[in-house]
N, C-alpha and C positions, 0 to 999 in steps of 0.2 A: 212583610213589608207594608208600610202604609204611608200615603201621602195625604195628610189631612189638609183641609181648607184653613183659612185664617181662624184664629181663636176668637176673633171678634164676631158678634152676631151679624147676620146679613140684614142690612137696612131695608132692602127691597127683595121681595119674593121673586123667584124666577118667573118668566112669562108663562111657562108651563110647568106645573108641579104634578107628580103622580097623584092619582085620586086619593090613595090612603093618606098621604101627607096633608093634602088639602082638607081632607075630612077631619083629621086630628087637629089641625090648626083651628078649624071652625068650632069643634067641640070644646077646645081649650078656651076660646074667647067666650062662648056661650056660658060655660061653667064659672067663669071668673066673676066674683061677687061685685067688685068695683075696680076702679082703674089702678089701685095701689096694691091690692091683694092678690093671692094665688088661688086658683081653683082648688077646691078640696079634692083630695085623692079619690074619695067615694064617687064624686060627681062624674069623674072622667073615666075611671077604670072599672068601676063596679057595674056599669051599664052594659048594654049589648054591643060589643065592639066587633062581633063576628070574626072573620078570618084575620082581621088586623091584629088581634090579641096574640096570634102565633108569632108575630114579629116584634113583640114588645118585651123589654126587660125593665123591671122596676128596681131602682137603685136608691140606697140611703147611705148616709155617711156617718160613721162612728169612729171617733179617735183618729180622724184624718184620713182614713181609708174608706173607699166606697165598696159596699157589699151588695149582693143580689138578694132581693126580697122574694121575687117570683120571676119566672122566665117562660116565654112562649116556646112551643115545640120546635119551630124552625130555628129559633136561636140557640136552642140546645144542640142542634146539629152543627150550626156554623161556628159557635163559640166553644172551642175545645176546652173541656174541664169546667164549663159553666153549670152550676147547680145552686139550689137555694142555700143562702147564707155564705156562699163562697165569696171571697174578696176579689175584686178586679185584678189585684197584683198576682193572683194565682192563674190568671188567664195568659195566653200568649201575649208577648209585650206589645205587638202592634194593635191587637184588639183592645187590650187594656188601656193603652194610651188614648186611642180614638174615643172610647167610651168615657174615660175619665175627663178628657178635654171637653167633650160635648156637654157633660153633666155640670162641670164647673162653670162653663160659660152661660148656661141656662140659669143656674142659681145666682151667679153674679149680677146678671142683667134682668132677673125676674121676668124673663121672656123666653118664648121658644127659640131654640138655636138649631139651625139647619147647617149641616156640613156634609162633606163627602169624603170618602176614604177608599183607598185602594189596598186590597189585601192579596198577597201572593201565597199560593199553596200548591206544592207539587208541580211547579213550573207553569201554573195558570194564574191569571190576575182577574179579579172581580171588583167592580166598582159598587159601592154601597152609598145610598143616601141615609144619613143619620140625623134624625129629628129628636132633640131633647126637650121635654116639656117639664118645667118645674111645677110641683104640686104642694099644696099645704097638707101637713100631717098633724092632726090634733094630739098625737101621742109623743111627738118629738121633732127631730130635725126634718126639714122638707124632704119629700120624695122627688125623684126625677124619673119620669117614664121616658125610656129611650126607644124609639122605633128605628129598626134597621130593615131596609129594603133593597134588593138587588136592582141595579140600574144597568141596562144594556146586557149584552151577551158576555160570557167569560171568554177570554182569549189566551192564547199560549204565549208565554214570554219567548220561547224559542223561535216561534213563527214570527213574532214581532221583530225581534232582533235580526232573524234570517232575512226577512223581506225589506226591512228598512235600513240595513247597514250599508254604509258607503263602500265597504269592502266586499269584493266578490266571494261568494261561498259556493262550493261545489261539493256534493255528496256523491261518492263513488263506491260502487260495490265490486268486490273482487269476483271474477269469473274463473272457475277452476275446471280442469278436465276430469275424466272419470278416475284418474289416479290421485286427484287432489292437488295438482300442480297448477299454479296461477297461469292463465294464458291470455287474459285480457281484463279490461276494466269497463264498467258501465256507469254512465251518468244517470243517477236516479232522481236527482233534483239539483237545482241551482237557482240563485236569486237573480233579480234584475241587474245588479252591478256586475255579476259574472258574465251575463249575456252581452252587456255593453263592452266589457274588456275584451271578450273573445270575438266581438263583432258578428255574432249570429244570434238568431231568435231562440227563445226557449224551446220552441217546438222542434227546431232542427237539432237541438242538443240533447234534450231530455230523453232518456231511455236508449240513447245510442251508445254503441261500444267505441272506445277510443281507437281500437284497431281499424275501424271503418270511417273514422272521421277525417275531415279535411279542414282542420282548424289548429291553432297553435297548441292546443292542449293535447293533441294526438301526435305530437312530434316525438322523435326518438329520445330527446333529452328528457321529456316528461316521463316517458315510459321507463327509462333507466332509473329515474329517482323513485318511481312508484315500486318497481320490482326490488330496489335496494331497501326501501322502507319495509316491505314484507320480510325481507331477510333479517334485518337488524332491529326493527321496531323503532320506538322513539319518534323523532321528527326529521324531516328533510326540508331544507331551504335552498332555493335556487331562483334564477331569474329567467324569464322568457320575453320575447318581443312579439307583439301582435300587429296586424295591419288592418285598419278599418277606415274606409273612405280616403285612402291614400296617406293616412297619417300613421306613424309608427308609435306604438305605446309600449313602454317598458313596464313589465309586471313582475313583482316579487311574489313568489309562491311559497307557501308553508304548508307541508303535509303532516297530518296527524293520523295514526292508526288506531282504530277501535274495533278489534276483532277482525271481521272481513269487511268493515266499513271504513273508508278513508274520507276524511274531511280536508278539503283543499281551500285555503284562504288566499285570495288574490288581492294585491295592493298595487295601485297605480304609483309607480315611482318615476314617472317621466320627468316631472319637474326637478326631482333630486338628481336625476341623470344629467339633465341639462346644466344644472349648477355645477355638478362635477366636471362636466366637459368644459365648461367656461373656465373653471379653476385650472384644469389641466392645460388648457391653451395658454393661460396667463402664466403658468408655472413653466411648462416646457419651452415656450417660445420667447420667454422673457430674456432680453439681452443681458441682464444682470445675473451673475452666478448665484444660484439658489440651490438649497438642499433641505431635506427633512431628516432630522435625527431623532432617535428614540431618547425620551427624556431620561430614562433610567441608565441605559447602557451607552448613550451618545454614539451609537453606531448609526451609520448612514442608512436610511430607508429608501430615499429617492434623491436623485440629483437631475438637474436640468441640463440641456445641451450647452448652455453658456458656461456652466461650471466645468463640464468635461473639456470644453475647448480651452478655457482660460488656465486651468490647473494642469492639464496634460495627462491626467489619469484616465484610463478607460472607465466606462460606466461600471463594468464588472469589478474592476479594481476598487473604484469608489465604494461600491456596495459591500465590499469585503472589509472595509476599514472602519475606524471610528474617528470622530472629530478630533480627538487628541493627536492622531497620527499626522495631521497636516499642520499642526502647530509646531513652531521651532521649539527645540528641547527646553531652553531656559524660560519659556513662556507657558508651560504646561499648566501651572497653577495660577496663571494670571486671569482674573475675572473678565478681562476684555475679550479673551479668546473663547470663554465658555459662557454664553449668555445665561442670565438667571432664569429660574423656572417661575416666571411671572405670567399672570393672566393677561396683562396689558402689554402692548408692543414695547420692546426695550431696544435702546440703541447703546452700543458700547461707548463708554466715555473716552477711551483712548484707542489708537490703533494698535493692532498686534501683527506679528509676522507669521505668515503661512509659508510652507515649503511646497513648491511645485514638483511635479514628477521629474523634471530635469535637474532638480537640486537647487534651483534658484529660489530666492525669497522675495516675497511681496508684502507690502503693508496693506492691511484692509481695516475698514470699519465695518462692524457687524450690526445687523438689525434682526430682531427675533421676536417671535410671538408663539404662544401655545396653540396647538391644533390637535385634532384627533385624526390619526391616519391609520387606516386598516384596523380600526377599533383599539388603537394603542395611543397612549399619551405621547405626544411628540412635540418638536419645535420646528417651525418653518423659519429658516435662516437665509438672509440675503447678505452677500459680501461685496462691499464696494472697494475696489482697488484704488488706494490713494498713494501708490508708490511714486508716481510721476509728480503728483502734487507735492508730496514731501520733499522730493529732490529739488523741485523748483523753489519751494519756500527756503530750503537750505541755501540754495545758490543766491537768492535775493539777500538773505541775511549775510552771507559772505561778502557780496559786492558792496553792501552798505558800510562795511568796516575795512575794506581793502581796496587798494588801487587797482583799476581794471587792467592797466598796462603792465605794472611791475609785480603785482600781487603782494606788495608791501602793505602793512597796516597804515591806514590813513588817519587824518586828523579826528574824524568821528570816533574811531576806535580809541585814540589817545584821550579824547575828552571823556568818553564813557568810562574808560578805565581809570582816569584820574578821579572822576566824580565818585566812582565806586570805592576807590581806595580812601579818599578823604571821608566819605561817609562811614566806612569801617573804622578808621582811626578815631573818628569823632565819637562813635558809640563806645569804643573801648577806652577812650581817654588817654591813648598812647601819645607821647611827644612825637613830632614829625622829625 
């Protein structure tokens, strides 16, 4: 793995440069014959470079590929597969790319190119300074002398991830009795995020057995999942709650077994739990009948109190039914009764009839949207009872065309009927 710097040459040298790099820059400038030319290869590399020579590889390009002309002893160790006349394409991809990019930038700009790259090997990362110096070659294409020097200490990727992760990580060792049976677990290491989630310092947790602890990770639920993990292998996932400074934190725990070592990953899910609680309050306490149905089977997954009270079915009865069972028989295939599987909120275009537990029918308008419930694709549905509204609208329409006292059809009905009849006869051109 390599993370190179920009391919453009640096316009300004850093405030502090390693002595070897500063010395090579000075040698390159001194050996340069004029402001337009390149220093001859012989002037720079055939002199006394001392230990710097161990960190230099000389490159030339033939037929588009860069090849190694000579290489220092240290670089032979760092660059796997590097030897005289080897092509850079034969090296590990990260080394090959970094050297190729540095050489091309130096040749393109006819000036030294300083870059940095990070290489990862066997879980460790090392930063290198890479200085590419273009040189004149009297026998062919320009040479490029590339200096590579280690910058700073090598560090472990595992340690870097372990200590910088926002997730808590705990490493546990299994403690067994003389018969090989697991009897306890010992915390052998943990990161700062884990100490924060558990509400205890690392000194109070590290090297302590869970059986003697007074924290959330020594509770019976955790021990149960740890022993179950040893029996079945694989992974265990569960949730715990911790208390710190009077605040409750919900923590999702994932356990992974590696021999007699267990890695526990802890994730703060308090915000998610709060959103779920807010959703549940809006759902359960909503005065409008609401339910959640499985998208595929249309079976009820959850119903709120208003739906139970309005339809008369018990919650257990609701959860044993499907949405089709509350629709009137002749409306089972009606689109208004079964909301479409749309990502956007959907309102039914017409009312449909639902059957209550007592056999009575109600007219409802339905509103639905897609949700994920218990890791399943589902629909959240709200039902608005419009039975009384429909009855009132029908009554108003009746009174508009009938006498309120006698119930006989009135002049408005006669005029509407006559106009309709004349319009039909006019369209069909039939004589009156």
